[in-house]
C-alpha positions in Angstrom: -27.2 18.8 -4.1 -26.4 16.2 -6.8 -26.2 12.6 -5.6 -26.1 9.3 -7.4 -29.0 7.4 -6.0 -27.5 4.0 -6.9 -24.9 4.6 -4.1 -27.2 3.0 -1.6 -27.4 -0.1 -3.7 -23.7 0.0 -4.1 -23.2 -0.1 -0.4 -25.6 -3.0 -0.1 -23.9 -4.9 -3.0 -20.4 -4.4 -1.6 -21.5 -5.4 1.9 -23.0 -8.6 0.6 -19.8 -9.4 -1.2 -17.6 -9.0 1.9 -20.1 -10.8 4.1 -20.0 -13.8 1.8 -16.5 -14.6 3.2 -17.8 -14.8 6.8 -20.1 -17.8 6.3 -17.2 -20.1 5.3 -19.4 -22.1 2.9 -17.1 -21.9 -0.1 -13.4 -22.2 -0.8 -11.6 -18.8 -1.2 -9.2 -17.8 -3.9 -7.1 -14.6 -3.9 -6.7 -12.9 -7.2 -5.1 -9.8 -8.7 -7.6 -7.2 -9.8 -7.0 -7.7 -13.5 -6.4 -11.4 -13.2 -8.3 -14.5 -14.3 -11.2 -14.1 -11.9 -13.6 -15.7 -14.3 -11.8 -19.1 -14.2 -11.7 -19.0 -10.4 -15.4 -18.3 -10.1 -16.2 -21.1 -12.5 -14.8 -23.5 -9.8 -17.1 -22.0 -7.1 -14.4 -20.0 -5.3 -15.3 -16.8 -3.4 -12.7 -14.5 -4.9 -10.9 -12.0 -2.8 -8.8 -9.1 -4.2 -5.9 -7.8 -2.0 -5.6 -4.7 -4.2 -9.1 -3.7 -3.2 -8.0 -4.0 0.4 -5.0 -1.8 -0.4 -7.3 0.9 -1.9 -9.5 0.7 1.3 -6.4 1.2 3.4 -5.5 4.3 1.3 -9.0 5.7 1.3 -9.4 5.4 5.1 -5.8 6.8 5.5 -4.8 3.8 7.7 -2.1 2.9 5.2 0.2 5.4 6.8 0.1 3.4 10.0 0.7 0.0 8.4 3.4 0.8 5.7 6.2 1.1 8.3 5.4 -2.4 9.6 6.1 -3.9 6.1 9.3 -1.8 5.9 10.5 -3.4 9.1 9.9 -6.8 7.5 12.3 -5.9 4.6 10.0 -4.3 2.0 11.2 -1.1 0.6 9.1 2.0 1.3 9.4 2.8 -2.4 7.6 -0.2 -3.8 3.9 -0.4 -4.4 2.1 1.1 -1.3 -0.8 -1.3 -1.9 1.7 -4.0 -1.2 3.3 -2.4 1.8 0.1 -1.2 3.4 -1.7 -4.5 2.9 1.2 -6.6 4.3 1.8 -4.1 7.1 -1.9 -4.2 8.1 -1.8 -8.0 8.1 1.3 -8.1 10.3 -0.4 -5.7 12.7 -3.7 -7.7 12.7 -5.6 -4.6 11.6 -8.0 -4.0 8.8 -10.7 -1.5 7.9 -12.8 -4.5 6.9 -13.5 -4.9 10.6 -15.1 -1.5 11.0 -16.9 -1.4 7.6 -18.0 -5.0 7.1 -17.5 -6.8 10.4 -14.7 -9.1 9.2 -11.6 -9.7 11.3 -9.4 -9.3 8.2 -8.7 -10.9 4.9 -10.3 -14.4 4.5 -7.9 -17.3 4.6 -7.0 -18.4 1.1 -7.2 -21.9 -0.3 -5.5 -20.8 -3.5 -3.7 -17.6 -4.6 -3.4 -16.6 -8.3 -1.8 -13.5 -9.8 -1.2 -11.9 -13.2 1.9 -9.8 -13.8 0.1 -7.8 -16.5 0.1 -5.0 -14.0 3.5 -5.1 -12.3 6.2 -7.3 -10.8 5.1 -6.4 -7.2 2.0 -8.7 -7.3 4.3 -11.7 -7.6 6.2 -10.9 -4.4 3.2 -9.6 -2.6 1.1 -12.7 -3.3 4.0 -15.1 -2.6 4.4 -13.5 0.8 0.9 -14.8 1.7 1.4 -18.1 0.0 4.4 -18.7 2.3 2.5 -17.6 5.4 -0.7 -19.6 4.7 1.2 -22.5 3.1 -1.3 -22.6 0.3 -0.8 -23.2 -3.4 0.1 -20.2 -5.5 0.2 -19.8 -9.3 1.1 -16.9 -11.7 0.3 -15.7 -15.2 3.2 -14.0 -16.9 2.1 -12.3 -20.1 4.4 -10.4 -22.5 4.6 -6.7 -21.5 4.8 -3.3 -23.1 3.2 -4.4 -26.4 2.2 -2.2 -29.4 -0.4 -4.8 -30.3 -1.6 -8.1 -28.8 -1.4 -10.8 -31.5 -2.1 -14.5 -31.9 1.3 -15.5 -30.5 0.9 -13.5 -27.3 -2.7 -14.5 -26.8 -1.9 -18.2 -27.3 0.9 -18.0 -24.8 -1.4 -16.5 -22.1 -4.3 -18.8 -23.0 -2.1 -21.8 -22.4 -1.1 -20.4 -19.0 -4.7 -20.0 -18.1 -5.4 -23.6 -19.1 -2.5 -24.7 -17.0 -4.4 -23.4 -13.9 -7.1 -26.0 -14.4 -5.5 -28.9 -12.4 -4.4 -26.4 -9.7 -7.9 -25.1 -9.3 -9.4 -28.6 -9.4 -7.2 -29.7 -6.5 -7.7 -26.6 -4.4 -11.5 -26.5 -5.0 -12.3 -30.2 -5.0 -14.3 -29.7 -8.2 -13.8 -30.7 -11.8 -13.6 -28.1 -14.4 -16.9 -27.3 -16.0 -16.5 -25.6 -19.4 -20.1 -24.6 -19.6 -19.9 -22.9 -16.2 -16.7 -21.1 -17.3 -18.5 -19.8 -20.5 -21.4 -18.6 -18.4 -19.1 -16.7 -16.0 -17.3 -15.1 -19.0 -20.7 -14.1 -20.4 -21.7 -12.4 -17.1 -18.4 -10.7 -16.9 -18.7 -9.3 -20.4 -22.2 -8.0 -19.7 -21.1 -6.3 -16.6 -18.0 -4.8 -18.2 -20.0 -3.4 -21.1 -22.5 -1.8 -18.7 -19.6 -0.3 -16.8 -18.4 1.1 -20.1 -21.8 2.6 -20.7 -21.8 4.2 -17.3 -18.4 5.8 -17.9 -19.4 7.1 -21.4 -22.3 9.1 -19.9 -19.5 11.5 -18.7 -19.1 12.6 -22.4 -22.4 14.5 -22.0 -22.3 18.3 -21.7 -23.4 18.0 -18.1 -21.6 14.8 -17.0 -23.6 12.8 -14.5 -20.5 11.0 -13.2 -16.8 11.9 -13.0 -13.5 10.3 -12.1 -13.8 10.7 -8.4 -17.3 9.1 -8.1 -16.3 6.4 -10.6 -13.5 5.2 -8.4 -16.1 4.3 -5.9 -18.7 2.9 -8.3 -16.2 0.7 -9.9 -16.1 -1.6 -6.9 -18.4 -4.3 -8.3 -16.6 -4.5 -11.6 -13.4 -5.2 -9.7 -14.6 -7.7 -7.1 -17.8 -9.1 -8.6 -16.9 -9.7 -12.2 -18.6 -12.8 -13.5 -21.6 -12.5 -11.2 -25.3 -11.6 -11.5 -24.8 -9.1 -8.7 -22.4 -7.0 -10.8 -24.7 -7.1 -13.8 -27.7 -6.0 -11.6 -25.8 -3.2 -10.1 -24.5 -1.7 -13.3 -28.0 -2.0 -15.0 -29.3 0.2 -12.2 -26.4 2.7 -12.3 -26.6 3.0 -16.1 -30.3 3.6 -16.0 -29.9 6.4 -13.5 -27.0 8.1 -15.3 -28.6 7.9 -18.7 -31.8 9.4 -17.3 -29.8 12.2 -15.8 -28.2 12.9 -19.2 -31.6 13.1 -20.9 -32.7 15.6 -18.1 -29.5 17.6 -18.4 -28.5 16.9 -14.8 -24.9 16.4 -13.8 -22.5 16.7 -10.9 -21.3 19.9 -12.4 -23.5 21.7 -14.9 -21.8 23.4 -17.8 -18.2 22.8 -16.6 -15.7 25.4 -17.8 -13.0 22.8 -18.4 -13.0 19.1 -18.9 -10.1 17.1 -17.5 -8.6 13.6 -18.1 -6.9 12.0 -15.1 -4.1 9.6 -16.0 -2.7 7.1 -13.4 -3.8 6.0 -10.0 -6.2 7.8 -7.7 -4.7 9.5 -4.6 -7.0 7.5 -2.4 -6.6 9.5 0.8 -7.4 12.8 -1.0 -10.3 11.9 -3.2 -12.8 14.2 -1.5 -10.3 17.1 -1.3 -9.5 16.8 -5.0 -13.1 16.4 -6.0 -14.1 19.5 -4.2 -11.1 21.4 -5.6 -12.1 20.7 -9.2 -15.7 21.5 -8.6 -14.8 24.8 -6.9 -12.9 25.7 -10.1 -15.8 24.7 -12.4 -13.8 21.9 -13.8 -15.0 18.3 -14.4 -12.6 15.4 -14.3 -14.7 13.3 -16.8 -12.5 10.4 -17.7 -9.4 8.4 -16.6 -7.1 5.6 -17.6 -7.7 4.0 -14.2 -11.5 3.5 -14.4 -11.3 2.3 -18.0 -8.9 -0.4 -16.9 -11.9 -2.7 -16.1 -13.5 -2.6 -19.6 -12.9 -6.0 -21.2 -14.9 -5.8 -24.3 -12.9 -8.6 -25.9 -14.6 -11.2 -23.6 -16.5 -13.8 -25.7 -18.2 -16.8 -24.1 -18.0 -18.6 -27.5 -14.2 -18.6 -27.2 -13.5 -18.0 -23.5 -9.8 -19.0 -23.4 -8.6 -16.8 -26.3 -10.9 -13.9 -25.4 -10.0 -13.7 -21.7 -6.3 -14.1 -22.5 -6.4 -11.3 -25.0 -8.5 -9.0 -22.8 -6.2 -9.3 -19.8 -3.1 -8.9 -21.9 -4.1 -5.8 -23.8 -5.0 -3.7 -20.8 -3.7 -0.1 -20.8 -1.0 -0.6 -18.2 0.5 -3.5 -20.1 0.9 -1.7 -23.3 3.8 0.3 -25.0 4.0 4.1 -24.9 2.8 4.2 -28.5 -0.3 2.1 -27.8 -1.1 4.1 -24.7 -0.9 7.4 -26.6 -3.2 6.0 -29.3 -5.7 5.1 -26.6 -5.4 8.5 -24.9 -6.0 10.3 -28.2 -9.3 8.4 -28.7 -10.4 9.2 -25.1 -9.5 12.9 -25.6 -11.9 13.0 -28.6 -14.6 11.0 -27.0 -14.8 13.1 -23.8 -13.9 16.5 -25.4 -10.9 16.9 -23.1 -9.3 20.3 -22.5 -6.4 19.2 -20.4 -4.8 16.1 -18.9 -3.4 15.6 -15.4 -0.8 12.9 -15.0 -0.5 11.5 -11.5 3.1 10.5 -11.0 2.6 8.0 -8.3 5.9 7.5 -6.5 5.4 3.8 -5.5 3.5 2.8 -8.6 6.0 3.1 -11.4 4.1 0.9 -13.8 1.0 3.1 -13.7 2.8 6.5 -13.9 3.1 7.6 -17.5 4.8 11.0 -17.2 8.4 9.8 -16.8 9.5 9.1 -20.4 8.3 12.1 -22.3 4.7 11.1 -22.9 3.1 14.5 -21.8 5.2 16.4 -24.3 4.8 13.9 -27.1 1.0 13.8 -26.6 0.8 17.6 -26.5 2.7 17.8 -29.7 0.3 15.3 -31.3 -3.0 16.7 -29.9 -2.4 20.2 -28.6 -3.9 19.1 -25.2 -2.0 20.8 -22.3 -0.7 18.6 -19.5 0.1 18.9 -15.8 2.1 16.4 -13.7 1.1 16.1 -10.1 3.4 14.1 -7.8 1.8 11.9 -5.1 1.0 8.3 -4.4 -2.0 5.9 -4.3 -1.7 5.3 -0.5 1.5 6.9 0.9 0.6 10.5 1.6 4.2 11.4 2.5 4.7 11.8 -1.3 1.9 14.2 -1.7 2.2 18.0 -1.0 -1.4 19.2 -0.6 -0.7 22.9 -0.6 1.7 22.8 -3.6 -0.6 20.5 -5.6 -3.6 22.8 -5.0 -1.7 25.8 -6.2 -0.4 24.0 -9.3 -3.8 22.5 -10.2 -5.6 25.8 -9.8 -3.0 27.6 -11.9 -3.4 24.9 -14.6 -7.2 25.2 -14.7 -7.0 29.0 -14.9 -4.6 28.6 -17.9 -7.0 26.2 -19.6 -9.9 28.5 -19.1 -7.9 31.5 -20.6 -6.8 29.3 -23.5 -10.4 28.4 -24.3 -11.4 32.0 -24.2 -8.6 33.1 -26.6 -8.9 30.1 -29.0 -10.8 30.9 -32.2 
C-alpha cells in the first residue's frame, strides 16, 4: 500500500506547533490563513489561525454540532461554515484541539489581524473574538477581483502592512526589527517554494501526491510560514516525493484520467472522495486550493512590497479573467483531462462555477467540467449518493473521450 512516509514527521511538526501555545511563554496573535503572518512572527508572536481550526472541525465532522450554536447567536447558516462552526464550537466550549493536541481550545489572543483578500466574513468573524477578548484588532483591505496587481495596488497594501507596526509593538511589547522581518520573509519564501516543488511532483506520470493528501500536508505552509520548522518539513517531503517520481512510484500508477479540483475541500468527505477517485482509476493531481499558499513573489530584499503583492495577487482575490489564465496554465502543467468545480454553498468567494466560468474555460481549452454541490464544513449541503453517481458518470465520459480522441 502506498504511503507518504513524511506523514509521521508531519504529525510531529503539527503537534509541536499546537503545543507551543500551551506553555504561555510568548504573546499570541490570531491571523487569517493568507494574512501577514510574517510581520506578526517578526515580533515574536505565536501565530494562531482560526481557519485551520475550522478545517479541523470540518474534517472531524464536529462542525455539524457547533454550527447551530452560532446560528442561535445571530449568524446566518449560509455564511462561511468555517466562521459558524468555529464560533459555535467556542460558544459551546468544545474543540477537537483537546482530543488531538491536549489544548482546552483556541489560545487567548493578545492581537487579532485579518486580511480581506479572501472574503468579507473574516472581518466579522475576527471582530467577534476581538469584542469577546477585548483585545486589539486590525485589518488589511486590499483591492479585490483584479486582472493584474500593479504598483498602485501594491503600494496601498504595503502601507496598510506598515500601519500595523505600532499596533504590533504595543501588543507584543517589542520594537520592530527590520532584519528579523526580512529573515522571516526569507524563511517563508523558502518554505513556499518547497511546497510548490512538492505539488509539482504530481505532474509525473505516476503522481506521488494528489489533492486529497496535499490538503493534509499543506498544514505547515498554513500555520508555520516563516519558521525553520516549515522549511525542514518540506525539505523532507520534497525529497521523498521526488525520489518516488524517479522510481515511478505513485499513489495511483498509470491513472486513466487526471483531474483538477477547483474550490474548497469537502473536509468531512476527504477519505470517501479519495477512495472514489482511486476506485475509478482517476487521480486528482492539482487544485486551486493547495496552490493558494505559493507566494513566490516573497523577496527579503524588499519585504514590504513583495509580501503586499504576494498576498494581493492570490487566486481567490483575482478577476474571472485572471483566474482562467491561471487555470489554463495548470491544465497544461498537470496534463488535465477534466476539472471538477466544488460549488461550496457557504463559501461564495471560493466557488467559481456561478458566473459561467466552466463553459468559458471549456470553450477556451476543450477541458470538460463537472460542478459538484457541497460545502467545506456543513454536510447538509452535500448529497453523497448523488455526487458519487455524477462523479462516476463524469469519469466514465472522460475515459471514453480519451479512447475516441485521435
